[in-house]
Legacy VTK file of the C-alpha trace (Angstrom):
# vtk DataFile Version 3.0
C-alpha trace
ASCII
DATASET POLYDATA
POINTS 685 float
127.735 95.182 81.522
129.589 97.409 79.165
132.868 96.063 77.742
136.090 97.905 78.315
137.378 97.755 74.751
141.134 97.983 74.855
141.327 98.803 78.576
142.116 95.527 80.301
142.759 95.401 84.016
144.150 92.263 85.573
146.271 91.369 88.587
146.534 94.935 89.785
147.853 96.171 86.428
146.267 98.206 83.670
147.140 97.551 80.060
146.212 100.194 77.511
146.386 98.905 73.977
146.664 101.178 71.015
148.463 100.853 67.701
151.246 98.541 68.852
153.831 96.852 66.662
152.932 93.218 67.133
155.373 90.333 67.016
152.353 88.066 67.537
149.700 88.262 64.848
146.538 86.357 64.130
142.913 86.295 65.132
142.045 89.114 67.511
141.134 86.916 70.462
144.276 84.846 71.025
146.526 87.440 69.427
145.457 90.023 71.970
145.589 87.577 74.888
149.225 86.627 74.190
150.244 90.276 73.853
148.438 91.248 77.038
150.209 88.470 78.929
153.563 89.518 77.470
152.969 93.140 78.431
151.718 92.270 81.911
154.572 89.992 82.943
157.481 91.045 80.701
157.734 87.650 79.024
158.727 87.782 75.318
155.562 87.225 73.326
157.242 84.822 70.890
158.447 82.794 73.873
154.852 82.500 75.100
153.783 81.337 71.639
156.638 78.824 71.410
156.097 77.412 74.917
152.408 77.057 74.116
153.165 75.358 70.782
155.687 72.902 72.252
153.538 72.196 75.308
150.047 71.945 73.839
150.479 72.127 70.043
148.163 75.167 70.359
145.488 72.793 71.565
143.012 73.929 74.203
143.681 70.982 76.480
141.209 69.815 79.076
138.525 68.320 76.873
139.486 64.699 77.472
137.680 61.817 75.791
137.462 59.462 78.735
141.072 60.257 79.519
142.823 61.387 82.661
143.502 64.982 81.655
146.913 66.107 82.893
147.324 69.494 81.223
144.857 72.324 80.868
144.503 75.158 78.414
146.701 76.359 75.598
149.611 76.885 78.045
149.496 73.269 79.274
149.187 74.107 82.979
148.954 71.114 85.311
146.817 70.143 88.260
147.625 68.318 91.451
150.618 70.348 92.526
152.707 69.553 89.428
154.666 72.262 87.652
153.868 74.433 85.807
150.839 74.390 88.033
147.313 75.678 87.816
147.614 76.429 91.517
150.707 78.642 91.240
149.237 80.454 88.220
145.966 81.051 90.091
147.897 82.381 93.082
149.783 84.805 90.850
146.573 86.126 89.301
144.527 86.127 92.491
141.770 84.077 90.855
140.419 80.569 91.266
142.096 77.482 89.857
138.920 76.782 87.893
139.183 80.067 86.013
142.834 79.486 85.084
141.836 76.012 83.940
138.771 77.005 81.941
139.189 80.633 80.813
141.499 81.101 77.861
142.746 84.567 78.813
143.415 83.509 82.422
145.285 80.436 81.197
147.638 82.491 79.016
148.139 85.113 81.722
148.789 82.329 84.223
151.399 80.692 82.005
153.152 84.038 81.586
153.081 84.655 85.352
154.673 81.279 86.060
157.376 81.799 83.412
158.143 85.235 84.850
158.453 83.781 88.350
160.773 81.017 87.146
162.868 83.588 85.258
163.159 85.803 88.328
164.081 82.880 90.561
166.810 81.935 88.045
168.406 85.350 88.633
166.834 87.261 85.761
165.649 90.846 85.946
162.343 91.534 84.263
162.539 94.161 81.548
161.550 94.837 77.941
159.709 91.692 76.828
160.697 91.896 73.162
164.367 91.140 73.741
166.454 88.220 74.925
169.900 89.551 75.716
173.228 87.982 76.550
172.670 89.064 80.153
169.273 87.414 80.601
169.496 84.477 78.159
170.597 81.923 80.759
167.789 82.843 83.155
165.235 82.481 80.328
166.765 79.125 79.337
166.441 77.916 82.929
162.881 79.248 83.218
161.754 77.521 80.024
163.393 74.239 81.037
161.708 74.396 84.426
158.341 75.022 82.737
158.631 71.512 81.244
157.950 70.119 84.724
160.712 67.522 84.223
163.277 66.693 86.897
165.953 65.299 84.590
168.223 68.226 83.584
168.976 66.744 80.147
165.284 66.386 79.278
164.671 69.899 80.613
167.334 71.166 78.237
165.754 69.320 75.316
162.430 71.001 76.081
164.266 74.353 76.037
165.899 73.387 72.728
162.509 72.883 71.093
161.184 76.191 72.456
164.189 78.293 71.469
164.456 76.697 68.025
160.797 77.576 67.457
161.496 81.145 68.592
164.491 81.369 66.264
162.497 80.297 63.195
159.172 81.924 64.110
155.837 80.137 64.332
152.823 80.135 62.049
149.689 78.001 61.999
146.192 77.412 63.276
144.968 76.438 66.708
142.562 73.572 67.246
139.758 76.159 67.234
140.805 77.329 63.756
142.402 80.629 64.770
145.439 81.632 62.708
148.493 82.696 64.703
151.883 84.037 63.649
154.819 84.769 65.952
157.777 86.552 64.409
161.241 85.051 64.779
163.116 86.406 67.795
166.546 88.002 67.594
168.621 86.111 70.146
172.272 86.100 71.189
174.473 83.615 69.328
175.408 81.856 72.562
171.996 80.176 72.481
173.106 78.273 69.391
176.006 76.872 71.392
173.691 75.882 74.255
171.370 74.110 71.832
174.285 72.119 70.409
175.507 71.289 73.921
172.008 70.169 74.941
171.787 67.853 71.944
175.204 66.384 72.755
174.124 65.756 76.351
170.944 64.073 75.112
172.939 61.795 72.806
175.267 60.962 75.706
172.221 60.101 77.842
170.975 57.854 75.029
174.301 56.028 74.942
174.373 55.706 78.731
170.789 54.395 78.747
171.493 51.743 76.119
172.581 49.248 78.782
169.653 50.005 81.104
166.729 50.151 78.660
165.043 47.329 76.773
165.168 49.411 73.586
168.484 50.956 72.570
166.820 54.048 71.090
165.272 55.154 74.399
166.479 57.114 77.393
165.642 55.767 80.840
163.460 57.915 83.120
161.681 55.701 85.654
158.021 56.088 86.549
157.041 56.235 90.200
157.292 52.695 91.573
153.715 52.878 92.899
152.366 53.399 89.368
153.164 49.916 88.017
153.516 46.305 89.174
156.865 44.556 89.576
157.007 41.335 87.577
159.363 39.093 85.619
157.584 38.769 82.292
159.396 37.353 79.292
158.747 36.814 75.557
156.176 34.095 76.229
154.076 36.449 78.366
153.714 39.490 76.089
151.288 39.285 73.152
150.204 42.855 72.333
151.503 46.362 71.798
148.903 48.964 72.810
149.021 52.395 71.139
147.954 55.391 73.251
147.641 59.150 72.683
148.668 61.153 75.736
146.258 64.103 75.349
149.169 66.352 76.244
152.838 67.046 75.875
155.823 64.704 76.024
157.186 66.477 79.095
153.778 66.506 80.782
153.267 62.790 80.185
156.658 61.879 81.640
155.987 64.114 84.638
152.556 62.524 85.128
153.972 58.996 85.199
156.507 60.174 87.800
153.681 61.571 89.952
152.959 58.848 92.499
149.352 59.969 92.895
148.534 59.447 89.207
148.299 55.630 89.528
149.012 55.208 85.820
152.002 54.502 83.579
153.121 53.201 80.207
156.322 51.445 79.221
157.331 54.082 76.665
156.573 57.699 75.733
157.286 59.041 72.212
157.602 62.762 71.437
156.549 64.602 68.294
160.260 65.154 67.617
160.914 61.383 67.607
162.433 61.157 71.092
161.672 57.972 73.072
161.680 57.599 76.861
161.277 54.256 78.633
159.614 54.560 82.042
158.688 50.964 82.965
160.739 47.827 82.261
159.078 45.522 79.753
159.337 42.724 82.340
157.125 44.805 84.660
153.406 45.505 84.234
152.536 49.102 83.397
149.059 50.376 84.267
147.899 51.665 80.906
145.179 49.541 79.305
142.308 49.926 81.758
141.969 46.133 81.697
144.188 44.085 84.015
144.403 41.072 81.701
145.628 43.288 78.875
148.027 45.101 81.194
149.564 41.727 82.045
150.086 40.658 78.420
150.973 43.917 76.657
153.461 46.745 76.229
151.993 50.290 76.316
153.338 53.157 74.194
152.132 56.726 74.791
152.404 59.302 72.001
152.524 63.042 72.459
149.394 64.489 70.869
145.621 64.622 70.976
143.090 62.002 69.922
140.889 64.354 67.931
143.624 66.527 66.442
145.673 65.497 63.434
148.931 66.340 65.213
151.029 63.149 65.147
154.235 64.016 63.277
156.116 61.846 60.813
159.097 61.773 63.184
156.749 60.431 65.866
155.304 57.746 63.574
158.761 56.594 62.513
160.271 56.532 66.014
157.262 54.654 67.385
157.245 52.169 64.487
160.941 51.392 65.008
160.231 50.841 68.721
157.213 48.606 68.029
159.131 46.572 65.440
161.879 45.985 68.004
159.402 44.986 70.742
157.629 42.579 68.388
160.875 41.024 67.182
162.158 40.407 70.719
158.849 39.022 71.982
157.674 37.078 68.943
154.597 39.291 68.433
153.096 39.281 64.891
153.328 42.746 63.316
149.684 42.909 62.299
146.674 44.922 63.335
145.423 41.991 65.423
148.366 42.323 67.811
149.341 45.972 67.477
146.164 47.532 68.819
144.787 50.857 69.960
143.636 51.699 73.456
140.156 51.802 71.955
140.482 48.091 71.026
141.011 46.930 74.612
137.855 45.164 75.852
135.946 47.322 78.303
137.940 50.457 77.498
136.164 53.803 77.706
138.935 55.438 75.668
138.911 56.126 71.939
142.612 56.751 71.336
144.543 56.737 69.107
141.409 57.934 67.319
140.338 58.691 63.763
143.493 60.548 62.698
145.927 57.757 63.533
147.119 56.347 60.182
147.193 52.621 60.835
148.121 51.675 57.262
151.123 53.997 57.258
152.166 52.989 60.771
152.043 49.259 60.099
153.936 49.723 56.837
156.709 51.400 58.823
156.648 48.654 61.471
157.080 46.106 58.696
159.944 47.977 57.071
157.849 49.605 54.358
158.506 52.971 52.762
154.958 54.257 52.384
154.905 57.940 51.671
152.808 60.187 53.870
151.230 63.296 52.491
150.803 66.813 53.740
149.152 70.085 52.739
150.902 73.362 51.933
148.877 76.545 52.397
149.437 80.269 52.653
148.556 83.789 51.601
150.071 85.877 48.830
149.901 89.494 49.930
151.339 92.842 48.961
154.475 93.962 50.852
153.728 92.156 54.133
152.422 88.622 54.674
150.546 89.624 57.819
149.005 93.016 57.094
149.286 93.430 53.317
146.365 93.291 50.900
145.696 89.806 49.503
146.592 89.418 45.813
143.874 87.429 44.012
144.722 85.390 40.920
148.437 85.116 41.730
150.106 82.029 40.287
151.655 79.792 42.944
154.059 77.142 41.681
155.983 74.359 43.437
159.410 73.206 42.331
157.795 69.786 41.806
155.800 71.300 38.932
152.375 71.624 40.543
150.700 75.018 40.409
147.540 76.755 41.537
146.102 80.277 41.819
145.134 82.341 44.828
141.491 82.971 45.627
139.835 86.341 46.157
141.597 86.761 49.502
145.032 85.803 48.197
144.874 82.315 49.756
146.286 79.192 48.102
146.330 75.511 48.977
148.094 72.339 47.816
146.833 69.011 49.196
148.278 65.489 49.045
151.910 66.524 48.714
154.529 63.922 49.500
156.385 64.819 52.671
159.620 66.585 51.796
161.134 70.009 51.216
159.543 72.310 48.646
160.223 75.753 47.262
157.005 77.612 46.509
157.110 80.616 44.162
154.348 83.188 43.697
154.008 85.634 40.809
151.405 88.118 39.636
151.194 90.922 37.048
152.624 94.209 38.343
154.648 92.435 41.087
158.119 90.993 41.470
157.936 87.272 42.159
158.708 85.874 45.600
159.433 82.448 47.050
159.737 80.503 50.278
161.111 77.052 51.159
159.312 74.746 53.575
159.944 71.228 54.894
156.537 69.622 55.288
155.258 67.707 58.288
152.714 65.033 57.338
149.033 65.193 57.986
148.830 68.914 58.800
148.552 72.277 57.054
152.088 73.601 56.547
152.097 77.380 56.118
154.209 79.320 53.616
152.853 82.826 53.047
154.631 85.072 50.543
154.810 88.871 50.206
155.135 90.360 46.705
156.427 93.857 45.987
154.984 96.025 43.160
157.542 96.250 40.343
156.225 99.475 38.778
155.459 97.808 35.437
151.784 98.674 35.618
152.351 102.402 36.055
151.064 104.524 38.864
148.064 103.128 40.686
145.703 105.556 42.362
143.418 105.144 45.335
141.154 107.160 47.578
142.589 108.360 50.896
140.116 109.300 53.585
139.839 109.551 57.327
138.233 111.223 60.309
139.638 114.074 62.365
138.426 113.752 65.929
139.259 115.050 69.356
141.523 112.937 71.562
140.591 109.547 70.044
140.153 108.591 66.375
137.413 106.085 67.238
135.327 107.654 69.982
136.266 111.358 70.099
133.902 114.103 68.900
134.274 115.114 65.249
136.234 118.262 64.436
134.702 120.057 61.404
136.599 122.530 59.190
140.016 121.129 60.130
142.694 121.651 57.482
144.201 118.411 56.131
147.408 118.511 54.059
149.259 115.851 52.110
153.006 116.186 51.689
152.434 116.235 47.898
150.930 119.725 48.393
147.231 118.956 48.249
144.883 120.368 50.904
141.284 119.780 51.931
139.028 120.399 54.935
136.871 118.115 57.031
133.094 118.075 56.769
130.576 118.403 59.627
131.252 114.768 60.607
135.014 115.300 60.662
135.544 113.295 57.457
138.107 114.283 54.800
138.812 112.691 51.426
141.476 112.839 48.725
140.697 111.213 45.371
143.147 109.708 42.840
146.164 109.591 45.121
149.079 107.631 43.658
150.059 104.548 45.658
152.976 105.356 47.913
153.820 106.609 51.404
152.437 109.966 52.569
152.431 112.123 55.664
149.020 113.609 56.454
149.105 116.739 58.635
146.036 118.224 60.316
145.479 121.470 62.200
142.425 123.260 63.534
141.762 126.264 65.804
142.021 125.414 69.502
143.961 122.208 68.799
147.633 121.271 68.571
148.619 120.121 65.040
149.094 116.382 64.507
149.980 114.052 61.692
150.206 110.433 60.636
152.220 108.564 57.983
150.385 106.093 55.789
151.542 103.687 53.075
148.738 103.358 50.531
147.858 99.999 49.016
146.025 99.573 45.708
142.571 98.203 45.178
140.837 99.661 48.212
140.042 102.881 50.058
142.888 103.740 52.407
142.022 105.201 55.805
144.196 107.519 57.894
142.299 109.097 60.771
143.934 111.675 63.016
143.232 112.652 66.638
143.863 116.248 67.716
144.484 117.353 71.290
143.064 120.687 72.510
145.878 123.174 73.109
144.011 125.089 75.833
143.782 128.292 73.837
140.004 128.142 73.552
138.914 126.446 76.736
138.110 127.296 80.304
138.642 124.494 82.755
137.428 123.158 86.061
137.855 119.805 87.767
135.725 116.874 88.924
136.307 115.083 92.216
134.166 112.028 92.822
133.377 108.853 94.695
131.875 105.596 93.401
129.950 103.557 95.949
127.971 100.342 96.199
124.331 101.456 96.171
123.360 98.802 98.722
126.201 99.036 101.232
127.568 102.530 100.406
131.032 100.940 100.516
133.579 102.280 98.006
133.854 100.490 94.657
137.512 100.041 93.832
138.902 100.076 90.289
135.654 101.233 88.687
136.180 102.756 85.231
134.944 106.315 84.701
134.789 107.716 81.165
134.251 111.432 80.564
132.459 112.639 77.444
135.730 114.323 76.415
137.213 110.851 75.929
139.300 110.860 79.113
139.170 107.732 81.266
140.307 106.960 84.795
139.735 104.424 87.555
138.777 104.714 91.184
141.480 104.073 93.750
141.236 101.716 96.699
138.915 104.168 98.449
136.551 104.436 95.486
137.744 107.962 94.610
138.592 109.456 91.258
139.623 112.823 89.846
139.619 114.620 86.501
141.654 117.814 86.208
141.479 120.487 83.477
137.985 119.533 82.376
136.340 121.927 79.862
133.532 123.894 81.516
129.923 123.004 80.867
127.700 119.991 81.407
129.889 116.908 81.285
128.614 113.306 81.220
130.314 110.599 83.267
129.888 106.918 82.297
130.772 104.585 85.161
131.244 100.810 85.017
132.730 98.161 87.286
132.877 94.406 87.375
129.691 92.939 88.816
127.811 96.268 88.821
125.279 97.755 86.421
126.601 100.673 84.391
125.562 104.198 85.357
125.761 107.682 83.824
125.675 111.040 85.538
125.782 114.637 84.315
128.090 117.070 86.119
128.165 120.865 85.715
131.829 121.941 85.549
132.513 125.550 86.586
135.615 127.472 85.532
138.341 127.394 88.141
136.343 125.272 90.580
136.196 121.642 91.617
132.845 119.898 91.312
132.118 116.998 93.656
129.994 114.053 92.572
128.943 110.734 94.096
127.912 107.834 91.848
126.122 104.852 93.394
126.285 101.625 91.369
123.650 98.927 91.611
125.155 95.419 92.063
124.667 92.981 89.177
123.502 89.888 91.031
123.992 87.638 87.976
127.647 88.549 87.562
130.697 86.305 87.913
134.054 88.079 87.624
136.194 87.383 84.546
139.925 87.603 83.983
139.310 90.990 82.375
138.475 92.323 85.829
140.868 93.481 88.506
141.464 90.758 91.058
143.684 91.421 94.021
147.333 90.676 93.479
148.112 87.118 94.487
151.553 85.660 94.986
153.405 82.622 93.774
155.454 81.140 96.562
158.797 82.834 96.246
157.531 85.265 93.613
159.364 88.580 94.106
157.491 91.841 94.083
159.096 92.912 90.814
157.450 89.948 89.049
154.000 91.471 89.457
152.645 92.996 86.250
153.531 96.516 85.279
152.445 98.967 82.631
154.489 100.825 80.046
153.526 103.549 77.579
150.216 104.792 78.935
149.647 107.379 76.207
149.082 111.125 76.163
146.233 111.343 78.646
146.989 108.716 81.271
149.624 108.046 83.888
149.852 105.074 86.204
151.216 105.011 89.708
151.596 101.618 91.391
151.275 101.795 95.158
152.921 98.637 96.457
151.991 94.991 96.285
148.388 95.592 97.343
147.802 96.683 93.750
146.444 100.176 94.466
146.306 102.171 91.276
145.682 105.883 90.910
145.250 107.126 87.381
145.055 110.839 86.838
144.006 112.192 83.519
145.162 115.558 82.328
144.594 117.240 79.060
147.884 118.291 77.573
LINES 1 686
685 0 1 2 3 4 5 6 7 8 9 10 11 12 13 14 15 16 17 18 19 20 21 22 23 24 25 26 27 28 29 30 31 32 33 34 35 36 37 38 39 40 41 42 43 44 45 46 47 48 49 50 51 52 53 54 55 56 57 58 59 60 61 62 63 64 65 66 67 68 69 70 71 72 73 74 75 76 77 78 79 80 81 82 83 84 85 86 87 88 89 90 91 92 93 94 95 96 97 98 99 100 101 102 103 104 105 106 107 108 109 110 111 112 113 114 115 116 117 118 119 120 121 122 123 124 125 126 127 128 129 130 131 132 133 134 135 136 137 138 139 140 141 142 143 144 145 146 147 148 149 150 151 152 153 154 155 156 157 158 159 160 161 162 163 164 165 166 167 168 169 170 171 172 173 174 175 176 177 178 179 180 181 182 183 184 185 186 187 188 189 190 191 192 193 194 195 196 197 198 199 200 201 202 203 204 205 206 207 208 209 210 211 212 213 214 215 216 217 218 219 220 221 222 223 224 225 226 227 228 229 230 231 232 233 234 235 236 237 238 239 240 241 242 243 244 245 246 247 248 249 250 251 252 253 254 255 256 257 258 259 260 261 262 263 264 265 266 267 268 269 270 271 272 273 274 275 276 277 278 279 280 281 282 283 284 285 286 287 288 289 290 291 292 293 294 295 296 297 298 299 300 301 302 303 304 305 306 307 308 309 310 311 312 313 314 315 316 317 318 319 320 321 322 323 324 325 326 327 328 329 330 331 332 333 334 335 336 337 338 339 340 341 342 343 344 345 346 347 348 349 350 351 352 353 354 355 356 357 358 359 360 361 362 363 364 365 366 367 368 369 370 371 372 373 374 375 376 377 378 379 380 381 382 383 384 385 386 387 388 389 390 391 392 393 394 395 396 397 398 399 400 401 402 403 404 405 406 407 408 409 410 411 412 413 414 415 416 417 418 419 420 421 422 423 424 425 426 427 428 429 430 431 432 433 434 435 436 437 438 439 440 441 442 443 444 445 446 447 448 449 450 451 452 453 454 455 456 457 458 459 460 461 462 463 464 465 466 467 468 469 470 471 472 473 474 475 476 477 478 479 480 481 482 483 484 485 486 487 488 489 490 491 492 493 494 495 496 497 498 499 500 501 502 503 504 505 506 507 508 509 510 511 512 513 514 515 516 517 518 519 520 521 522 523 524 525 526 527 528 529 530 531 532 533 534 535 536 537 538 539 540 541 542 543 544 545 546 547 548 549 550 551 552 553 554 555 556 557 558 559 560 561 562 563 564 565 566 567 568 569 570 571 572 573 574 575 576 577 578 579 580 581 582 583 584 585 586 587 588 589 590 591 592 593 594 595 596 597 598 599 600 601 602 603 604 605 606 607 608 609 610 611 612 613 614 615 616 617 618 619 620 621 622 623 624 625 626 627 628 629 630 631 632 633 634 635 636 637 638 639 640 641 642 643 644 645 646 647 648 649 650 651 652 653 654 655 656 657 658 659 660 661 662 663 664 665 666 667 668 669 670 671 672 673 674 675 676 677 678 679 680 681 682 683 684
């Protein structure tokens, strides 16, 4: 089946993507999926990135290594009726739970749908997704806290703290699949800073209140479900081991899982990547964590937020866990050696491999024993011209740390420092012809810490010249027919014309910002502004729209049917050879108005049908009827790029369903109620 390019239909909405300003940047796959979800459900895109980062560490959860997987996908959605649930996300999208669990795009869309529902139920009104305002900030705070799945309001607030702090600073890094993502910092009302401080004060108060009810003074008390552990009265003479676990998920998700009475599993403690510690089972009681009853009886289990086969345990997590383990060992007379502080993988008969190959036992035991071993980290980034995301990489730039180490960028402008002691560094980049730039980063151990730098030309190398070229095409710069003999003007006074293929070219143009204006007979003039960068050909293509002065028009009225049943095919995509595109309505009907006369070719595609083409003779002033029968594709399974019926989350208001903004010059969308009927009419302007 033919792909739809940038036309993505999902949940009764149509998203048309063009040249959008993107607060989320990175590889095209995830980058586009986050923006589509933001656009569909009016959730700020940086919030989606931050929730995903805090929940899953940008890890595509669900690939457990003999573990009981609790969270699925990059949005950390949960099974078994827990929140944020796979089931409620699937209901919102009108697709199966399996697809939300397994398909990346569905998982991100599902997470956005759930956040939007929570926001609406907190009293928020969905609107422009790029802004958090004073009016809607509280509803977003409540929605994010609820997404944690935690019942305790203080822990919910701490989850929100981590998300909003990430949004405030921006996010940058790689996913477990190696894709590079950047989310710009969000502009948020100052009141959020006050809420964050209040949340931290409430957490500290909870810590103090828990000190008399927990075995470890540095933990808060959140009890596991009583059917997930065994009551006992163990003492120091009964406990001989500390067992280290990796949760394969988030801190919040792990706590929620141990509170789920159907999980039949627990651990005494859970440690977050921020160094927070929650006790869920008394040390005197027997938690169900080791997979071996004898070891359950004689051990304390500690879960750590993270993933066995990802190097994502933070230094704060190591230190908090080591302090906890040292305290447990001291109170119970357990030797602080590797023979008694063991991994889940060391338990006889265990099918688990956590904490796995990335757990630094030497460093951890040194901390348990009061050592000061220094962990190391890597610092990486790009040096680019003008913009760290879209600028041209600057090869050979010198990159220097305030510790004295230095390196040079490679051919793509990338640099890397390995084996840096954890701490705060200022990295400075410089290159001939550019003003130097710098950035300060506090490094987390064991991971790539990103610090990309943009350098601005300083003019010392004189004027740099480049070639400026582009295509002039009708309606669409990528797929429209070429327009020969169009006049192309630069605002420096130079003029040229396009060739038979619609291509124009200006040589030796000084680097700078220019407006390119194009006009041609029968078309409305158009222009584009382009900032030229040195060292490469710069492209600036322009699409012209017919002005009607040269054309005679008719119209096309059509139906798309299933070739076997002759039933209408809803939401099929019809593309005219003029570049116009529409979809069939619920009755399988479509319409093109003001179509240039002559033989026109229709390309028709729909999910789970074989593509078809048909030629239609358009007559001036008349409507031409056409019927297109599509053959079913028997091997097809629908994907999240299709158009499922609108589902509903329980309590999800109608205004939470996806909507479309900014359709462009040739398309308009009309939403006909919750059934998701869409009629798109295309007119040439």
